[in-house]
N, C-alpha and C positions, 0 to 999 in steps of 0.2 A: 501403625499396624501392629497387631499383637503377634506373639510367637506361639504357635501350636506345637507342642512336643508330644509325639506319639511313640509309645514303646513298640518295638518290633522284635519278634522272637527269632526269626531266621533271615539274615544273620542277626545275632544278638546286638541290640543297639536301639537307636532312636531315629525317627524321621522328624526333621525340623521344617516347619512351614511358616513363612512370614518374614519378620525382621528380627535379627539378634543385635541388641544394642544395650546401652547402660540401664535401660528401664527393665530389662528382663534377663540379663546375664546371670544374676544370682538365682533366678528361678530355674534356669537350665542347669546350673551347677548342682543345685539341690536335687533336681530330677534324676540326674545321671550318677550321683554320688554312690548309691548302693551298688550299681553295676561296676563302677570303678573299683570299689572296695573288694568286689569278688575277684577282680583280676581277669586275665584272658583278653582276647581281642574284643574291642568295642567298635561298632560301626555307627557313624552318624551320616544319615542320608541327607544331603544338603540340596537336593534337586529343587525343593520347594522354598529354599531360603533366598529371598530377593535382595537382602542387604545384611551386612555385618560390619560393625565398627570395631574399634580397638578393644573394647571390653569383651566382645565376642571372641576375638583372637586370644585374649588372655585366658578365657575359659578353655579354649582348645589347647593352649600351651600347658596350662596347669593340669588338664586332664591327661595329656601325653606324659608329662613328667610323673604324675601319680601312677601311671601304668608301666613306667620304665622298668624293664626286667621282669615284668609280669604279663605283658601283652602289648598289642599294637592298637593305635587309634587309626581307624580307617575312615577316611572322608570320601563319601561317594557322590559323584555327579554334581559338583558345585557348578552353578551357573557362571556365565562369563564374568559378571561383576565380582562375585564372591571368589572365584578362582583368581582374578587379578589381585584382590586383597590378600589372599593366601600366598601368592607368589611374591608380593612385596615384603612380607615379613622375613623370610619364607619359612613357613611352618614345616614344610617337608624336609628341612635340614635336620630336624629332630630324628634321631635314629629309628624311633618306633612310630612314625607317622607315614601313612600312605595316602595319596590322593589318587582315586581311581574313578573312571567314568569318562564319558564323551566330552572332550574339550569344546566341542561346538555347541553343546547344550546351552540354553539361556534360560 
């Protein structure tokens, strides 16, 4: 399955739909880079993300590190599978990462 990346104005960020893996992680990095460069909080709506592998986690970690001291990475409504993957890493241990949204969503 492909990854659909949709820019969102309010809150500033992107909606991810599909699967985030090695085949498209670089595409996501490129798509969000200009917003990361701007600084400030960046929101990624993960409600439509069905799967994410370690390369997707790496993109999130690098994004948070790039924003450090300039903004937060806010991960919204990850489904159950993606939330479990995020908790294994755990990405939320980074000071500027927030995971928000219904934990029961799938």
